[in-house]
Every structure is written in C-alpha cells, then in structure tokens.
C-alpha positions, 0 to 999 in steps of 0.5 A: 970360238975366237971367231964368235967372240969377234963377231959378238964384239963387232955386233955389240959395237955396232949396236952401241953405235946405233943407240948413240947415233939415235940418242944424238939424233933425238937430242938434236931434233929436241934442240931443234924443236925447242929452237923452232918453237921459240922462233915461232913465238918470238916472230909473233911477238916481234910483229906485234911489237912492230905493229904497236908502234903504228897502232891508230891513236884513240883520243878522249871524247873531250879531245878533237878526236877525228877518225883513227889514222890507219894510213901506215897500217894500210900502206903495209897491208890493204887488208887491214880492216881494224885493231882489236884490244882486250883489256887485261890481256896481251890481245892488242893486234891489227885485224885483217880480212882475206879473200877466204878464211884460209888466207891469213891462217899462216900469213902475218900482217906483212903478207909473209908465211908465218905459223902464228898467222894473223887475227882475221875477220871472217871472209863472209863479214863486212869489213867495216863491222857494220853487221849485227854479228862479226867473227874474228879468228886467231891461233891459240898460242902460248906466251900470251901470243895472238888469241892465246889469252882468250883462255883466261876468260874461262876462269870465272874470276878473270871473266868477272874482273875483265870485261872491256876492250876496244875495236878501232876501225877506220871510220869508228871506234867501239867500246867492247863489253864481254857478254859471255865465254863458251866452249863449242864445236868448230862447226857450231851453226850459231857462232861460226855462221855469221850470215845467220845473223844478217837479218837481225834475228838474234833472239835465238843467239841469246837463247843459245848463250844462256844455255851453253855459256861457261859464264855470261852476264845476265844483266848485260844480256837482258839489257841487249835484249831490250835494244832495237835489234838493228842497233845491236852489234856482237863481236865474237872472238874465237880460238882453238881449245883443248877440251876435246877434238875441234873444240873452240873457245869463244868470247862474245862481246857487245860493240858500243860506238864511242860516245853512245850510251850503254 
C-alpha cells in the first residue's frame, strides 16, 4: 500500500513537472513570437525611414525641376527603378525589380534577407514603366507597412476620398489617379499577366474592371477609354488578401506624366 502511494505521488510530481514545463515552453514561445513579430515590423519601418531620407525630390512645375535624382538609391541597389507614394497611406517606398518575381519577396532594398521583402515591379515589365500595364507587388503587413494599406481602399469612404499618388522614375514623374479596387485570385489572367497588354489592346481590361471591381470611378474609366490606347498607362498595385485562399487586393491607377493634362 505504501509502495503504491509513493508511486502515485511520484507520478503526480512528474505529471505536474511536465505540465509546468510545457506551460513555460509555451509562454517562452509566445514571448518569442511576439518579439519576432515586432522585430519584423520594426525592420520594415527602419528601412522605410532610412529610404525616406534619400527619396528623390520632386519640385513643382513652376520650379526648374529637372530629372529626379536617383543616384543615392542606385548606389545602394542598382535594382531600384522607381519610388511609389500613395496619398493618405503609409505607402512611400522605393521600388525594385529583380531577375524573377521571387528575387525580392524576402529581400529588402539593401539586398539583405528580410521577411517584409520589398515593393517590386513584375520581372516581365520594362523597368522604365513605359508599357501600357505595369504591375507592382508588396507584402500585406500590419502597422501600415509595405502594401498593408492597400486594404484601406476596400472601404468605400476611403476609396472616394483618397484617389491620388505619385510614381517617380529616373526619367519621368507620374501623377497617379486611382481607378478601381478589386479582390481577385492570384492567378487572374487579366491582372497578373502584364504581357497580355503589351500591344495596347486594353478594352478587355476595362470591361473586366466594370464587372469585377468592388468600386471603380465610372467617369475616370470613360475618360481613359476615350484616349488613344498608345497614350494609356495603367499601374497595378497588388498584395495578399484574406477573403479566401489565394485572394489578392488590387488597386488600379492611371499614370499621368507630370505636366500632361488629364
């Protein structure tokens, strides 16, 4: 009887020790996960803060603007090809283009491994943004990092009140006007195959926008339709979305060269 009691007490002690150990390990893992998550977001914010200091300056049309100076950015990384800013958001970042669309998924503008990655131009696009349709990618991150703020456009009030941005490239400056916001699958052939629009046949894209957008600017879309297709340039901003598996949020903008009338 005494032996059985000793065995039972020993078993209970071991069980309690195991439970306490598991709780301690779980607590330590949770603390590490929180720390690591904070580190990831702060690393993205730190890179953005550093880059803002050397953002190419855009002067007003009345000033002797000249071309934007990308020399400092290019000295850090020759893959830098633009700077994207969306008014009313925290999107104010350099754009890179890698050999493939995997190059900068987890690599920052310094060329270092980083989970937030970079904002990057589809590798099938021309790096000077001279084509009819150009496509940018960025991670969906909390705390307004990277392309996390694209989700703001899914709110009608935000979409209606925040329609402008700027794309700066080494040899040009574009005003951006938001046309539409969509949620689509990651393999959508209209929005994720930029080569489809190399020959200026974009009427099908406009039809797709009308049928599939959460919101779109009817007047703006009709205005673009009236332009010579060779003069139309669309910039698409994309990020992951949580509506369903492989969902993507897309914000489509119209690129207007600085000084050109709308």
